N, C-alpha and C positions, 0 to 999 in steps of 0.2 A: 458403529465402530467405537471401541473404547480406547481412550488415550490416557497417558500417565502425566504428561506435562502440559497438555492443553485441554480446554473444554470446547465442544461445538454444539450449538443449539440452532434450531431452525424455527421461524415463525413468520408467516404472511410473506413469503418469498424473499426473506432475509435470512442469511446464515451469519451467526455471530461466532468467532473464534476468539477464545480468551486464553491468553498465556497464563499458566496456572503454577507458577513456582514462586509464590510471594515471599517465602523465606529467603530466597536468593534474588529477591527484586526482579523476578522473571528473567534472569539471565538466560542466554541462548546457548545451551550446550548442544552437542551433536544429536543427542536424542530428540531435543526439541525441534531442531531444524528438520529432521527426519519426519517427525509427527506432523509438523506444519505442511510438508510436501505432500504427505499421504493425504491429509484432510483437503487440501485445496485441489488435488488431482481428482479426488472423489467428487468434490462440490462442482468442478468444471463440467461434469457430464450430466448433472442434475439440471434439467431444463426449468424446474420449478423454483431454482434460486436465481434470482434477479440482481441481487447485491450482496455484498459481504462486508461485515465490520470486523475489524481486528483490534483488540484492546488487551490490557493487562489486568490481572486480578490484584485485589487490594487498592490502596489509596496512594502508595508511595511511587510505584514504578510502571510504566508501560513495558519497557525492557531496559534494564540498566547496563546492557551490553553483552559481550561474549562471556563465556565462562572462563575466567582468568586461569583456573586451575588447569583446564585443558589446554590453553595457550602455553602455560610454563612446561607442560609434559611433551611438547612437540620435540621430536628427536632429529628432524632434518628439514632442510628447505622443502624438499619434495612433499613431506607431510603437511608443512604449513600451506604450501600451494594448493594441495588437494583439499585442505579444510577451507580455503578461500573460494576454490571453484565450486564446491558443495554448496556454500552459502550463496554465491552468485548465481548458482543454478535455481535456487529458491526464488530469488528476485527475478530472474527470467520468467520463471513459471507464472509469478505473479503479474507480470507485465503482459504475458501472453493469454492470460485467462480471459474469457469473453465478458465475465462479470466484472463490474467496477469494485475496487476494494477501498474502504474508508478506514483509515487509521484514526481510532479514537484515543489520543494520547493523554493517559490519565496521571502522568507523574514523570519521572526521569525517562528520557529517551536518549540514551548515550551510547556511543560506539555502535555495535552491531544492532542495538535497539533502534537507533535513529536510522541506520542503514535499512532496517526492515521496514520503518515508516516511509522512508524515500521510495521504496519500491511499491507502495500503495498509490493509488490514483488520486486521493483526496485526503488531507490531513486536518482533523479537528482537534485542537488542544485545549486542555483545561487551563485556566488561567494561573494554576499553580505549577504547570509543566515546566521542566528545564530540559533543554535539548543541546547536544554537543557531540563532538567526535574527538574524544581525548586520547586517541591511540598514540599520538606523538609522545605523551608522557610515560608510555610503556616501551618506547623505543621501536615502535612499529608504525604502520600507517593504516587507515581504514581499508581494509582488503575485501570487504564483502559488497563492494559496489559503490562505496561512499565517495571516493574521489571523483567518480564519473557522474553519479546521479546528482550529487550536491552542486557541482560546478553547472551542470545543465539547468539546474532549478534556479539558483540565486546568482549565477555568474562566477567566472573563475577567480577574480580578485577576492570577493568576499568568502568563497569557499576556501581559498588558500588561507585567508586570515583565521577562519574558524579552526581549520585543520592544523595549522602551523602552531597556534597558540594553544590548542586544546580547550579553550574556554568554553563554558557553558553559557548559553543565552536563555533568557526567560521567554515565556509564551508570546508576550506582546511584541518583543523585538523579533521573534520568529515570524510573526505575522507581517510586520513591517518589511522584512526581508523577503517575503514570499515563501518561506520555508513551510509555513502552515497556511491553510486558506481560511480558517476561521478559529476564534478563541471564545470560549464560553465559560461561565462560572463552573468550577469543578463539580458542584452538585448537579449540574445540568447536562454534563457531558454525555452520559449514556443516552438521554433522552433526545438531545440534539443529534447525535449520530444515528439513532434509530429513525428519527424523523427524516433525516435527509435520505437515508437508505430506502425508506418507504416511498419517499417522493420520486426517487430514481427507479425503484422497482415497478412503480405504476406506469411508467413510460415504455414505449415499444423497445424490447430487448435488442433487436437486430440494429436499430439505430444507435443504442447505447454502446453496443460491442463495436460497431464501425467507428464511432467517434473515438473510443479508446484506441482502436487499431490505427486509425489515421494519425492521431497525435503521437503515439509511441513510435510508430515506425517512421513517421515524417520527420521526427527530430534527427534521424540519421541520414536524411536525404537533402539534396539541394531544394530550394524553393520550387523550382520548376518540376522536379521529380515528385515532391511532395504534392503539388497541386494535381499533377497527372494521377497519382495514386488516389487522392481525394476524389477526382471525378470518376474514376473507375468505381470506387465504393458508392458514390452517389447514383451512378447508373444501375448498380445492382440493387440498391435500396428501392429505387423508383419503381421497380418491377415487382416488388413484393405485395403480399396481400395486405400487410400492415400499411404500406403507403397508399394503397388504394382506399383502405378503410379510413385513414387519417385525413386524406383530401376530401373523400365524400362526407365524412362526419363534419369537417369544417363547413362545407357548402350546405349541408342539412342543418347547421346549427345545433349539433347534439354531441354527447360525449363518444369519443372513439372507444372500441372495444379491441384491444390488441391480442393477437393470437400468437406472436412470435414466428410468423411465416411470411 
């Protein structure tokens, strides 16, 4: 499939989606959101894809936010709400996808750009990256899932501080807060993301998908409910061919061969 605002490549079980609007610092307009949804929906049914990398083109930005021109042209609260719901729908799709998504944050991740990264499962940032939710400086709030995902990730107090000031933070501070999981030199970002994706892609896909499901859905449950949900997934996995292969390979002292069954 051919896209205008993104590029999609596939190699060795890993799909890489690159936001490709470098002149606009990869700003997320409606067309880009639609293309991302279409690409991810297609990838979701591809059993050969075991992991996904999401990054931005150029050296300056992962995604510098929403398209401000589109925001300015909104004519009603209903239209603005529908814009937010469409973008939140992309985040929901990303959360429900069985493949893990790694954000390779290569520069600015601001506003909607950071909200897009928050919807990923793992975030690796270049040491030159800057992250923030500056919507308050525009007289709005993060409406693409930011108020909910950020608070769940770094806690409500720090999330409010970031959103109420609109201040940007650097990559190492984001790492300290738990907003990103790794920081690497900018020149090594693509390689680091690819190595992690390949590492995950080499592991049993049913287990990876179940781990993602258990964590994402468990966040909305009580501890007892989450544990019960986890136990159910464990029971299902234990009866798979991959589980039988994994335990047999361990006892035979050989490498396991995963089938995704």
